C-alpha positions in Angstrom: 0.3 -124.5 79.5 1.9 -121.2 78.5 -0.5 -118.3 78.5 0.0 -115.0 76.6 -1.0 -111.5 77.3 -1.6 -109.9 73.9 -2.1 -106.2 73.3 -2.9 -104.5 70.0 -2.2 -100.9 70.8 -3.2 -98.0 68.5 -2.8 -94.2 68.9 -0.1 -94.4 71.5 0.8 -90.9 72.7 4.5 -91.2 73.5 5.3 -88.9 76.5 6.3 -89.0 80.1 3.5 -91.3 81.2 4.2 -94.0 78.6 7.9 -93.7 79.4 7.1 -94.2 83.1 5.0 -97.3 82.2 7.8 -98.8 80.1 10.3 -98.2 82.9 8.1 -99.9 85.5 6.5 -102.8 83.6 9.4 -105.3 83.7 9.4 -105.3 87.5 5.7 -106.2 87.5 6.3 -109.2 85.2 9.2 -110.8 87.1 7.3 -112.2 90.1 4.9 -114.0 87.7 7.5 -115.3 85.3 6.3 -113.0 82.5 8.6 -112.1 79.6 8.2 -110.1 76.4 8.0 -112.2 73.3 7.0 -109.4 70.9 7.2 -105.7 71.7 6.3 -103.7 68.7 8.9 -103.9 66.0 8.8 -103.3 62.3 6.2 -105.4 60.5 6.4 -107.0 57.1 2.8 -107.2 55.9 2.0 -110.3 54.0 -1.8 -110.0 54.0 -4.3 -107.4 55.2 -3.6 -104.1 56.8 -2.6 -104.2 60.5 -2.1 -100.9 62.2 -0.7 -100.1 65.5 1.7 -102.2 67.7 1.6 -105.8 68.8 2.8 -106.8 72.2 3.0 -110.4 73.4 4.0 -111.3 76.9 4.4 -115.0 77.8 3.6 -116.4 81.2 4.1 -120.0 82.5 0.3 -120.5 82.8 -3.0 -118.7 82.8 -3.2 -118.3 86.6 0.1 -116.3 86.7 -1.0 -114.2 83.7 -4.2 -113.3 85.5 -2.4 -112.7 88.8 0.0 -110.4 87.1 -2.8 -108.3 85.5 -4.7 -108.1 88.8 -1.6 -107.4 90.9 -1.5 -104.1 92.8 1.9 -103.3 91.2 0.6 -103.6 87.7 -2.8 -102.0 88.4 -0.9 -99.0 89.8 0.9 -98.3 86.5 -1.9 -99.4 84.2 -3.5 -95.9 83.9 -0.2 -94.6 82.5 -0.9 -96.8 79.4 -4.7 -96.7 79.2 -4.8 -92.9 79.5 -2.3 -92.6 76.6 -3.2 -95.4 74.2 -6.2 -97.1 72.6 -6.2 -100.8 72.2 -7.3 -104.3 72.9 -5.7 -106.5 75.5 -6.5 -110.1 76.2 -5.1 -113.4 77.6 -5.0 -116.5 75.4 -3.5 -120.0 76.1 -0.9 -121.5 73.8 -1.0 -125.0 72.4 1.0 -128.1 73.1 4.0 -128.9 71.0 2.1 -131.7 69.2 -0.9 -129.5 68.3 -2.2 -129.9 64.8 -4.6 -127.5 63.0 -7.4 -130.0 62.9 -7.4 -130.4 66.7 -9.8 -127.4 66.9 -12.4 -129.4 65.0 -12.8 -131.8 68.0 -13.7 -128.9 70.3 
């Protein structure tokens, strides 16, 4: 099942470290089949007040998402982001194509 690395970043200090992180991250994703689905972008608010940037990276499964985050190549560049941005980052599995909203009631 597809797994997603999701980041809600706030207070990003754009500078040389963030630029270096952005230049290096794609190479860390490739061995694990990761690809950007959402990477910031202009938001059209429909409800609430969401601040910051949303980043979503899709992986073929949870084990590859976890392996990417733990990999030495990603861990090496991670401080370039964490030292220059605040935010929340987590992994979450997607759902099957036939998923219905009521499926969560059976859990």
